[in-house]
N, CA, C and O of each residue as an XYZ file, in Angstrom:
324
protein
N       0.660     -1.687      0.084
C       0.177      0.240      0.285
C       0.797      1.386      0.582
O       1.397      1.651      1.624
N       0.619      2.145     -0.477
C       1.425      3.562     -0.671
C       0.628      4.620      0.331
O      -0.569      4.516      0.600
N       1.407      5.538      0.778
C       0.534      7.017      1.556
C       0.816      7.762      0.556
O       1.907      8.026      0.052
N      -0.117      8.057      0.320
C      -0.750      9.508     -0.820
C      -1.043     10.828     -0.145
O      -1.715     10.563      0.851
N      -0.912     11.679     -0.204
C      -1.299     13.018      0.702
C      -2.756     13.741      0.229
O      -2.611     14.545     -0.691
N      -3.800     13.611      0.605
C      -5.033     14.080      0.534
C      -5.355     15.378      1.854
O      -5.506     15.444      3.074
N      -5.326     16.360      0.518
C      -5.050     17.530      1.163
C      -4.481     17.645      2.309
O      -3.392     17.074      2.264
N      -4.703     18.148      3.414
C      -3.628     17.660      4.065
C      -3.419     17.189      5.243
O      -3.068     17.618      6.343
N      -3.767     16.032      4.685
C      -3.845     14.962      5.011
C      -2.765     13.596      4.525
O      -2.256     13.608      3.405
N      -2.529     12.569      5.409
C      -1.984     11.513      4.386
C      -3.770     10.757      3.979
O      -4.838     11.229      4.367
N      -3.591      9.605      3.180
C      -4.153      8.623      3.305
C      -3.593      7.169      2.315
O      -2.807      7.119      1.368
N      -4.301      6.200      2.942
C      -4.100      4.521      2.587
C      -5.053      4.015      2.108
O      -6.001      3.615      2.784
N      -4.944      3.892      0.150
C      -5.513      3.406     -0.285
C      -5.677      1.501      0.172
O      -4.791      0.666      0.358
N      -6.759      1.410      0.210
C      -7.204     -0.137      1.558
C      -7.442     -0.865      0.003
O      -8.242     -0.270     -0.719
N      -6.776     -2.156     -0.574
C      -7.224     -3.327     -1.630
C      -8.399     -3.419     -1.288
O      -8.974     -2.771     -0.413
N      -8.989     -4.580     -2.256
C     -10.503     -4.768     -2.187
C     -10.226     -6.100     -1.378
O     -10.857     -5.909     -0.339
N      -9.688     -7.225     -1.292
C      -9.063     -8.134     -0.761
C      -9.317     -7.511      1.208
O     -10.270     -7.732      1.956
N      -8.341     -6.916      1.404
C      -8.098     -6.422      2.675
C      -9.534     -5.898      3.273
O     -10.195     -6.265      4.244
N      -9.680     -5.166      2.555
C     -11.579     -4.485      2.978
C     -13.135     -5.791      3.151
O     -14.210     -5.669      3.738
N     -12.724     -6.592      2.583
C     -13.304     -8.161      2.704
C     -13.127     -8.437      3.711
O     -14.042     -8.702      4.491
N     -11.325     -8.475      4.153
C     -11.195     -9.473      5.308
C     -11.730     -8.707      6.514
O     -12.394     -9.149      7.452
N     -11.314     -7.509      6.300
C     -11.952     -6.621      7.398
C     -13.394     -6.104      8.114
O     -13.621     -5.578      9.204
N     -14.253     -6.499      6.995
C     -15.826     -6.425      7.142
C     -16.013     -5.132      7.413
O     -16.692     -4.811      8.389
N     -15.272     -3.918      6.347
C     -15.208     -2.805      6.542
C     -15.804     -2.102      4.966
O     -15.260     -2.455      3.919
N     -16.830     -1.205      4.959
C     -17.275     -0.243      3.898
C     -17.461      1.304      3.779
O     -18.001      1.868      4.731
N     -17.280      1.642      3.285
C     -17.240      3.326      3.001
C     -18.396      3.764      4.267
O     -19.555      3.387      4.441
N     -17.674      4.560      4.913
C     -18.017      5.587      5.794
C     -18.179      4.747      6.769
O     -19.214      4.933      7.408
N     -17.439      3.781      7.151
C     -17.294      2.989      8.568
C     -16.158      3.707      9.226
O     -15.348      4.283      8.499
N     -16.014      3.735     10.494
C     -15.206      4.873     11.092
C     -13.597      3.676     11.920
O     -14.037      2.904     12.772
N     -12.818      3.618     11.810
C     -12.101      2.950     11.864
C     -11.125      3.899     13.065
O     -10.938      5.109     13.192
N     -10.580      2.538     13.930
C      -8.930      3.193     15.338
C      -7.908      2.435     14.657
O      -8.062      1.349     14.097
N      -6.712      3.198     14.771
C      -5.407      2.534     13.845
C      -5.240      2.935     15.152
O      -5.665      3.981     15.644
N      -3.941      1.156     16.272
C      -3.283      2.060     17.155
C      -2.397      1.036     16.813
O      -2.711      0.047     16.151
N      -0.821      1.380     17.457
C       0.291      1.165     17.412
C      -0.078      0.124     18.219
O      -0.757      0.289     19.232
N       0.423     -1.202     17.747
C       0.293     -2.365     18.572
C       1.788     -2.855     18.931
O       2.688     -2.447     18.196
N       2.151     -3.806     20.144
C       2.290     -3.434     21.156
C       4.513     -3.916     20.738
O       4.940     -5.071     20.717
N       4.973     -3.252     20.610
C       6.233     -3.441     19.533
C       7.624     -4.132     20.516
O       8.347     -3.873     21.478
N       7.392     -5.038     19.604
C       8.897     -6.077     20.364
C       9.795     -6.137     19.967
O       9.800     -5.968     18.747
N      11.152     -6.403     20.621
C      12.881     -6.321     20.249
C      12.480     -6.454     18.871
O      11.518     -7.054     18.391
N      13.500     -5.708     18.261
C      14.042     -6.095     16.839
C      13.092     -5.991     15.811
O      13.557     -5.449     14.808
N      11.905     -6.334     15.724
C      10.411     -5.847     15.105
C      10.193     -4.778     14.225
O      10.808     -3.913     14.849
N       9.825     -4.290     13.372
C       9.275     -3.436     12.851
C       8.078     -2.842     13.446
O       7.496     -3.420     14.364
N       7.865     -2.245     13.196
C       6.836     -1.284     13.954
C       5.125     -1.578     13.343
O       5.073     -1.568     12.113
N       3.730     -1.837     14.078
C       2.767     -2.768     13.117
C       1.663     -1.448     13.948
O       1.896     -0.426     14.593
N       0.665     -2.025     13.582
C      -0.307     -1.051     13.498
C      -2.044     -2.199     13.893
O      -2.098     -3.181     13.152
N      -2.898     -2.115     14.605
C      -3.792     -2.391     15.275
C      -4.906     -1.996     14.408
O      -4.989     -0.773     14.292
N      -5.822     -2.694     13.740
C      -7.175     -1.549     13.419
C      -8.411     -2.328     13.581
O      -8.714     -3.430     13.125
N      -9.046     -1.524     14.321
C     -10.459     -2.146     14.461
C     -11.498     -1.249     14.408
O     -11.335     -0.267     15.132
N     -12.910     -1.298     13.529
C     -14.053     -0.865     13.359
C     -14.637     -0.107     14.289
O     -14.477     -0.895     15.221
N     -15.160      0.754     14.748
C     -15.534      1.231     15.654
C     -17.108      0.321     15.082
O     -17.064     -0.425     14.104
N     -18.442      0.560     15.903
C     -19.659      0.033     15.471
C     -19.920      1.536     15.594
O     -19.388      2.498     16.148
N     -21.465      1.184     14.472
C     -22.136      2.601     14.251
C     -22.730      2.964     15.205
O     -22.275      2.561     16.275
N     -23.613      3.598     15.241
C     -24.501      4.211     16.225
C     -25.745      3.425     16.684
O     -26.256      3.337     17.801
N     -26.167      2.745     15.209
C     -27.217      1.569     14.822
C     -26.901      0.408     15.583
O     -27.607      0.075     16.535
N     -25.580     -0.431     15.128
C     -24.903     -1.635     16.369
C     -25.244     -1.170     17.734
O     -26.083     -1.772     18.404
N     -24.448      0.176     18.292
C     -24.467      0.935     19.397
C     -25.754      0.194     19.963
O     -25.974     -0.943     20.380
N     -26.543      1.410     19.780
C     -28.464      1.341     20.144
C     -28.533     -0.182     20.396
O     -28.336     -0.544     21.556
N     -28.822     -1.257     19.325
C     -29.213     -2.742     18.680
C     -28.501     -2.959     20.179
O     -29.206     -3.091     21.179
N     -26.705     -2.989     20.262
C     -26.503     -3.582     21.433
C     -26.696     -3.660     22.411
O     -26.587     -4.671     23.104
N     -27.245     -1.953     22.924
C     -28.318     -1.741     24.232
C     -29.103     -2.489     24.421
O     -29.275     -2.952     25.549
N     -29.940     -2.900     23.215
C     -30.849     -3.179     23.709
C     -31.546     -4.559     24.393
O     -32.676     -4.817     24.806
N     -30.487     -5.184     24.312
C     -30.602     -6.629     25.302
C     -30.911     -6.558     26.150
O     -31.460     -7.584     26.553
N     -30.849     -5.203     27.292
C     -30.651     -4.703     28.528
C     -31.955     -4.805     28.816
O     -32.585     -5.080     29.837
N     -32.292     -4.474     27.490
C     -33.728     -3.335     28.180
C     -34.773     -4.611     28.435
O     -35.090     -5.515     27.663
N     -35.070     -4.421     29.414
C     -37.044     -4.948     29.630
C     -38.122     -4.131     29.582
O     -38.207     -2.986     29.138
N     -39.477     -5.285     30.412
C     -40.603     -4.329     29.724
C     -41.140     -3.998     31.599
O     -40.851     -4.569     32.651
N     -42.107     -2.687     31.228
C     -42.239     -2.365     32.652
C     -42.680     -3.402     33.281
O     -42.997     -4.355     32.570
N     -42.792     -3.504     34.368
C     -43.652     -4.399     35.274
C     -45.477     -4.074     34.857
O     -46.057     -3.175     34.247
N     -45.928     -5.372     35.581
C     -47.377     -5.308     34.875
C     -48.803     -4.057     35.325
O     -49.778     -3.691     34.669
N     -48.170     -3.581     37.160
C     -49.011     -2.617     38.118
C     -48.362     -1.085     37.599
O     -48.654      0.027     38.039
N     -47.417     -1.426     36.550
C     -46.786      0.426     36.379
C     -47.200      1.481     36.180
O     -47.783      1.618     35.104
N     -47.134      2.281     36.786
C     -47.686      3.539     35.625
C     -47.624      4.416     36.568
O     -47.924      4.542     37.755
N     -46.759      5.466     35.006
C     -46.174      6.943     35.559
C     -47.237      8.351     36.405
O     -48.454      8.415     36.584
N     -46.551      8.943     36.624
C     -47.431      9.751     37.654
C     -46.584     10.507     37.277
O     -45.386     10.304     37.473
N     -47.133     11.693     36.562
C     -46.094     13.154     36.165
C     -46.007     13.440     37.514
O     -45.170     12.987     38.295
N     -47.169     14.437     37.827
C     -47.090     15.665     39.012
C     -46.176     14.510     40.611
O     -45.738     15.055     41.624
N     -46.126     13.032     40.380
C     -45.233     12.594     41.693
C     -43.559     12.637     41.227
O     -42.616     12.899     41.972
N     -43.483     12.176     39.236
C     -41.982     11.924     38.653
C     -41.117     13.603     38.961
O     -39.897     13.573     39.123
N     -42.090     15.389     39.030
C     -42.038     16.392     39.810
C     -42.218     16.702     40.680
O     -42.380     17.895     40.936
N     -42.258     15.990     41.331
C     -42.140     16.483     43.002
C     -41.639     16.897     43.587
O     -41.891     17.592     44.571
N     -40.424     16.442     42.942
C     -39.001     16.777     43.475
C     -38.181     18.498     44.124
O     -37.011     18.520     44.506
């Protein structure tokens, strides 16, 4: 891969095989972090894909539970503080 100038930033064009292996698509957010470096080894990078807002919301839904059958919302009681 080649690093190229893109405006004031640098960019890397990813080959299709790597994109498919990582499961990423146009618009995905990636986090690149330096991987732990071992003695006499070249520097490397760890790449992770940030979950989209929809994926984060779907992950939170597993914690949702239904209201108790006898629950009733009382606006006056909620605002009484």
